C-alpha positions in Angstrom: 0.0 -0.1 -0.2 1.1 3.8 -0.4 2.0 5.8 2.5 -0.1 8.4 3.4 -0.1 11.4 0.6 -1.9 14.6 -0.3 -1.9 16.2 -3.7 -3.2 18.7 -5.8 -6.5 16.5 -6.9 -6.8 13.4 -4.4 -5.0 12.2 -1.3 -4.2 8.9 0.1 -5.5 8.7 3.2 -5.8 5.7 6.7 -8.2 5.9 9.6 -9.3 3.4 12.6 -13.1 2.8 12.9 -14.7 2.3 15.9 -18.0 1.0 16.8 -19.8 0.1 20.0 -23.3 -1.3 20.5 -25.2 -0.8 23.0 -28.1 -2.0 22.2 -30.3 -2.6 18.9 -30.7 1.3 19.3 -28.0 2.7 20.1 -24.8 2.8 18.3 -21.6 4.7 18.9 -19.3 5.1 16.5 -15.6 6.8 15.8 -13.0 7.5 13.6 -9.6 9.2 14.0 -6.9 9.4 11.2 -3.2 8.3 11.2 -0.2 8.8 9.2 0.9 5.9 7.3 4.4 4.9 5.8 4.8 1.7 3.3 7.7 -0.9 4.9 8.4 -1.3 0.9 11.8 -0.1 0.0 10.8 0.3 -3.8 7.0 1.6 -3.3 6.8 1.0 -6.6 5.7 -2.1 -7.7 3.9 -1.9 -11.1 6.9 -0.2 -12.5 9.3 -2.5 -14.8 12.2 -3.9 -12.2 14.8 -2.3 -14.7 13.9 0.9 -12.7 15.0 -0.8 -9.5 18.0 -2.3 -10.9 19.1 1.3 -12.3 18.6 3.1 -9.1 22.9 3.6 -8.5 23.6 3.6 -12.0 24.9 6.6 -13.6 22.7 8.6 -15.9 23.6 10.7 -19.1 22.0 12.7 -21.6 22.8 15.0 -24.3 20.9 18.0 -26.0 22.3 19.6 -29.4 20.1 23.3 -29.7 20.8 25.3 -32.7 20.4 29.1 -33.5 20.7 29.4 -36.9 24.5 28.8 -37.7 25.6 28.5 -34.0 25.5 25.6 -31.9 25.1 24.6 -28.3 25.7 21.2 -26.8 25.0 20.1 -23.3 25.8 17.1 -21.8 24.4 15.9 -18.3 25.4 13.0 -16.3 23.5 12.4 -12.9 25.6 10.0 -10.4 23.2 7.7 -9.6 18.8 7.4 -10.3 17.6 6.7 -6.8 18.1 9.2 -4.0 16.6 9.3 -0.4 14.2 12.3 1.3 17.0 15.0 2.2 19.9 13.0 0.6 22.6 15.0 -2.2 23.3 13.5 -5.2 25.6 15.3 -7.8 25.2 16.5 -11.4 27.8 17.1 -14.3 27.0 19.7 -16.9 29.2 19.6 -19.9 28.6 22.8 -21.9 30.0 23.4 -25.5 28.8 26.9 -26.3 29.8 27.8 -29.9 27.3 31.0 -30.1 28.1 34.6 -29.8 25.9 34.2 -26.5 26.5 33.5 -22.8 24.4 31.0 -21.3 23.5 29.7 -17.8 23.0 26.6 -16.3 19.6 26.0 -14.0 18.9 22.9 -12.1 15.0 22.2 -11.3 13.3 18.9 -9.6 9.6 18.0 -11.6 7.1 16.9 -9.7 4.5 15.3 -11.8 0.8 14.2 -9.7 -1.4 11.9 -12.2 -4.8 11.3 -11.1 -7.5 8.4 -12.5 -11.0 8.5 -11.6 -14.5 7.8 -13.8 -12.5 7.5 -16.8 -10.8 10.8 -16.9 -6.9 11.8 -16.2 -5.5 14.8 -14.6 -1.8 16.3 -14.5 -0.5 18.5 -12.3 3.0 19.0 -12.3 5.4 21.4 -10.3 9.0 22.9 -10.9 11.1 23.5 -7.6 14.1 25.5 -8.6 17.3 23.9 -6.9 19.9 26.5 -8.1 22.1 27.4 -10.7 25.4 27.5 -12.3 28.4 29.6 -13.4 27.9 31.6 -16.6 29.3 29.7 -19.8 30.6 32.7 -22.1 30.6 32.8 -26.0 32.7 30.3 -28.1 34.0 28.2 -24.8 33.2 24.8 -23.3 32.7 24.5 -19.4 32.3 21.5 -17.1 29.8 22.6 -14.0 29.2 20.2 -11.0 26.8 20.9 -8.8 25.7 19.1 -5.8 21.8 19.0 -5.2 20.1 18.5 -2.0 16.6 17.1 -2.1 14.6 18.5 -0.3 13.4 16.3 2.9 9.7 17.4 2.8 9.4 15.9 -0.5 7.0 12.7 -0.9 8.9 9.3 -2.1 8.1 8.6 -5.5 5.1 5.9 -5.7 3.2 3.9 -8.7 1.8 1.1 -6.7 -2.1 2.9 -6.2 -4.8 2.2 -9.2 -5.9 6.0 -8.6 -3.0 8.5 -8.7 1.3 7.8 -9.0 3.9 10.4 -8.2 6.7 10.9 -10.2 10.0 13.0 -10.4 12.9 14.2 -12.9 15.8 16.6 -12.6 15.5 19.1 -15.1 18.8 21.4 -16.7 17.7 24.1 -18.7 20.4 26.6 -20.3 19.5 30.2 -19.8 20.0 31.4 -23.5 19.1 35.5 -23.7 16.4 36.0 -26.4 15.8 32.6 -27.6 14.4 29.8 -26.3 16.0 27.8 -23.7 16.8 24.0 -24.4 16.1 21.3 -21.6 17.1 18.1 -20.9 15.5 15.7 -18.4 16.6 12.6 -16.3 14.9 10.0 -14.2 14.6 10.4 -10.9 13.4 8.5 -8.0 12.9 9.6 -4.2 13.0 6.8 -1.9 11.5 6.9 1.3 14.3 8.4 4.2 14.5 7.5 7.8 11.1 8.4 9.4 10.7 10.9 11.9 8.9 9.9 15.1 5.5 10.7 14.9 4.4 13.2 18.0 0.5 14.0 16.9 -1.7 13.8 19.7 -4.5 11.1 19.3 -7.9 12.4 19.2 -10.3 11.5 21.5 -14.1 10.6 20.3 -17.2 12.5 22.6 -18.9 9.5 21.6 -17.0 6.8 23.9 -17.9 7.7 27.7 -18.3 5.6 30.7 -21.7 3.8 30.7 -24.3 4.3 33.7 -24.1 1.3 36.1 
């Protein structure tokens, strides 16, 4: 089962319900919700096992953009595909700038929420800016190394719910003046980090009280 989760158009909640029958006419009920964390190390059972096998492998992608007769090449390499909440990971960007413009890389964490119900599908996306890199001047090349910290409050990736799923990507863009910014995306799986102790006080119901006699 997926962990407790609340997204843009839906949520996964878990609750405990109790019922006390005093007589055929008197039935007392109460319900309280509680946070649930899955015990599964990989909470995406419906995804291909190749993803699981590749979590620790480096990821690489290349993007070549043309601006008239000018060309900008961007090679992006991440040290691994899977990272835990709050962890940091290294990213290397090699930029070959054969244009007359100065370009600047920027780094984003992309979140994609997909909701499905009543034969309809709704997708909500959110990009989180993780930082920028040094500029690459015209007709030069440069390799930029960046250490990106994954926010600990982000929810882990999951695919094992039939009505919703949560996916993540790393996106690298080049800020090019007066032109469309080229971008590349790399797959990213956010895994559950070390759970924090739950300090939430249990809710008490007004329905359960001492009965006479």
